[in-house]
N, C-alpha and C positions, 0 to 999 in steps of 0.2 A: 502277482499282478493277481489284486480280488475279483472273483467269481461272481457277476449277483445271480441273481438265480433266475431271471426273468436271461442271459446268457446262457446259463444254464438248459432253460425249457427251450430255450431258442436251440440252442446246438442237441437236445434230444431228441428235438422237432424234426430239423435238416435229416437226422441220423434214423430212423425211423422213417423218415419223406424215399431214403434209397431208398432201405430193404423194401419195404414193402413192391417200390418197386421191382424188383428185384422178385419177389414171393410172386405178386402179382404180372410177372413174363412165364415165370415153369411153370405156375396154376392152367394158366393157359393153355401153355404148351402140352401139359399133363393131360386136358381136358381134348383137343385133340388126337393125343394118340391111344386114349383110354374109349371113346369111341370111334375111333378107330377099328380097333381090337374085338370093341367089340362087336359090330355091323358086320367085321369079314367074312362071319361063318367063315373063318379056319379055323377047322378043327385041328390041325396044330400048331394052334397058339393054347400053353397050357393055364386051363384052369387059373389056375393060384399067380400068375402074372397077372392075370387082369385081376387079379382082387389084392392082390399087393400092389398095383396102382393105383386100387379103388383106396384103401387106409392114406397112402400118398394124398392121395388129393385134399382126403378127411383134412388130412397131418396140415397143409396147403391152408385149407382153407379154414381154418380152426388159429392159425400165424397170422391169418388176416385179421380178424375179428377180435384178435389178443391187441394186435398195432392200432387195432383202429380202437378199441378201447385207452387205451394210454395217450395212441392223439389226441381223445378228450379230455381226458385226465391235464394233457397238456394245457389247453388249449385254453383250459377254464379257468390254471394257473396263471399263468400270461394276464387272462383279462383280467384277474383280480388284482396282481399289482402293475398292474398301469395305471 
């Protein structure tokens, strides 16, 4: 079976959509956890834990940006081939 460029682009768009959904959920839950830790004023919370969670949030934000860029490229390819 020969796969067309359009079919490949559509398949990758679906994959990126699914991946993006999971990343956004993780981002939202991480943001809630981070805000909770930062506002708790609990001296028992290790500052390095907050720092690691902040780094995790930054990484998720970068992943979302990369996915958005790739989706834009795929939309462009799809529009050119129609």
